[in-house]
N, C-alpha and C positions, 0 to 999 in steps of 0.2 A: 153730465153736460157742463160745458165751460164756455164762457163768452168773453169777447173783448169789445169794449165800447170806446169810441173816441168822438168827442165834440170838436168840430173843425171850424176854423175861420177861413174865409176865402182870402186869396192873396191880394195884395194891394193892386188897385187899378181895375179889378174885376167886379162887375155887378153881381148881385145875388142871383139874378136870372141866368147870367152867363155861367156862374159857378154850378148851379143846379143842372143846367144843360150839359156841362162837361162831365160831371160825375155820373149822371144818369146814362149817358151814351158812351163817351170815350172811356172813362175809367171802369165803368161796369163791364164793357166789352173786354177789356184786358183781363179782368178778374175771371170772366167766364171762359177764356181761352184755356186756362189751367187752374181749376179750383182746388187742386191738390186734395186735401182731406176735409175741406169745408163742408159742414152740414147745411149751413144757411148763411146768407149774406143779405142784410136789409139796410137800405139807406133811409134815414129819416130827414125829410126836407122841411126845414123849420119855417113856420108861418109867423110866429110871434114868440115873445119871450118876456120874462120878468126876472130881474136880478135883485138879490137881497130881500129885505123885509119891507113891506109897505109901511110908510111913515118915517123911515130913516131919511135924514137930510142929504146924505151922499152915498154913492156907490162904493162897495169894497174895491180895493185896488186890483187884485190879480185876476179874479174870475170874470170881471165885467168886460166882455168882448163880444162883438157881434158873432154869435154862433150861427152858422149857416146850415149845418147838417150834423147828424150823428150817425156814425158808422157802427153797425152791430154785426159782429161775426160770431158764429156758433159752431162748436165742434163737439163730437161725442166724448172725446177724452183729451186730457192735457197733452198727451204725446202727439195727437193729431195737430194741435195748435203749434207745438214746437216744430213739427215736420213742415208745416205750411211756411213758416217764416225762414226756414233753412233752405227751401226750394229755390232753385236758380231763377225760375220765372218770376217769383215774388221778389227776390233780391235784385234782379236786373231790369225788370219791366214794370211790375205793379208798384213797387215801392218808390222808385225814382219818379214815376208819373205824378206822385203827390205834390211835388214842388211846382207843377204846372198849374195847380188850382188852389193850393192851400198855403197859408202862412204856417209853416211847420213849427215855428217857435211858439205858437199860441195854442197848440192842440192840448186838450185835457182828456185823459184816458184812464181806463182801469180794466183789469181782468176780474171777472166776476162769476159767481155761481148764481143762476136764476132760481127763484123759488116762488111758485104760485101762491097768491094770497086769496082768501075767500072774498067774494062779492055777492050781494043778494040776487042779482039778475044777470048771470053770466051769458055771454054771447059774443058775436063778432062785432068789432068796432073798426071804423074806417079812419079814425083820428086819434091822436095820442098826446098825452102830457108826459114828458120825461122830467121828473123832479130829481135834480142832481143834488145830493146831500153830502155835506162835509160834517164830520163828527165834531161835537164840542170837545175842546182839548182835554178835558178832565175825564172823558169817558173811554173805556176800553172797547175794542171792536166787538167782543161778545155781548157786552151790555148795550152797545149801540144797536146791534141786531135785535136783541130781545125787546128793547123799548120801541124800536121802529115798528115791529109787529103789533105791539100793544097800542101804539098811536094810530095805526091803520084801523084796528078794531074800534077804537074810540071815535075816530072820524066817521066811520060808517054809521055808528049808533047815533051820533050827535047831528049828523047832516043827512037825514033820510032822503031828501030830494036829490042830493048829489049822489048818494049811494044808489038810488034808483036809476040814474043815468050812466053809472059806471058798468062797463061790460067785462072788464078783466083788469087785474092788477098783478104785476110781477115785481118782486124785490130782487134786484141784481146786486149781490153782496160782494164787496171787494175781497179778493184773494191776494193778500199782500206779498206772498212768496213769489208771485209772478211779475211783480213790478219791474224788474230789470228788462223784461221783454218789451215793455212799453216804449223803449227808446226807438222802436220802429216808427212811431208816430211823431217823434221829437217832442217839443212842447214843454209845458210847465213841469217843474220837478215834483209837484204834489199831485195827489190823486184823491178823488172823492171816495168816501167809504161806501157809498151806495148810490144807485139810481132806481127810483120807483117809476115803473112804466105803467101808465093808466090809459086804458082804451075807452073811447066814447064812440057813439054812433057816427057822428059827422063832425067836421070842424065847428059847426054852429052850436054843438053841445059842449064844447070845451070850457065854456064859461062856468059850467056846473062845478068845475074843479075848485073854484074860489071858496065855496062853502065847505068843501072837504078840507081845503088847505087851512081855513080858519080854525076848524075843530082840531086838525092835526097840530097846528101851532099852539092852540090852547093846552093840549096835552104836554107839549114841550115846555111850556111856561111854568108848569107846576114844579115847585122845589122837589128835588129828588127824582124827577122824571126827565130832565133835560138830557137830550142825546145828540142833537144836531145844532149847528151854528147857522141860524137863518141869514145872517149878514153875508156869509160866504156862499150860501146855497142859492140855486136858481132853478127856474122852470122853463122848459122849451115846449112850445106847442107845435106839433108837426103832423105830417102825413107819412105813412110808410110806403116805400117802393121796394118791392122784392126783386133783388138782382138774381139770386139763384137759391134753389133748395133741392137737396138730394133726398130722395125717399128711400133708396135702397140702403140696406145695412151691410 
């Protein structure tokens, strides 16, 4: 399985509500007309966000933008992803439609492999925190992935109340060999090394993430364990809206 994710900013002059209405109805309808080989398409409608690390006096320059949604596209195979973006419908209708609702110069995207992480009380969750992570500059991608998993286990152990509220966690790990394909979304030239998707029961439960985050950050602060740059990373609180899902193989 392979995924493409893009954090999107609305275009100038458009309200957040207008943006959500457009992508939920107009843009989603275009995508359903010809899904090509898409397995799943989910929109994340952003409710709230936090950028950088609590306590810092200023925001980091590049990543701090009002993110209105996160697109998540899933395929069974990399070849299916390539075929999708080569398809005439995507090139001539779906892609150009993006300029009608998004500031394409500000998109932040990655191609990723999703990997489920253990949680104590798995289940269905209706709200989500997407923790967008940029690696510390001195850390290789394999070390980033290994320490990320260790930080998740540490956070679950150190923040039991947050762990009890967490229904599912998926680590979406960057596949840098596919970065050239991200030109479809335009946007910033850098790509996060990962996105942690955390599901909670409802938006009212998203505050539990703060305790998890504190323990996660404490792991990262230990010398020799640092793997991500908190000043460049950010979290988006969102609800999922399923655009399409194919069940047949």
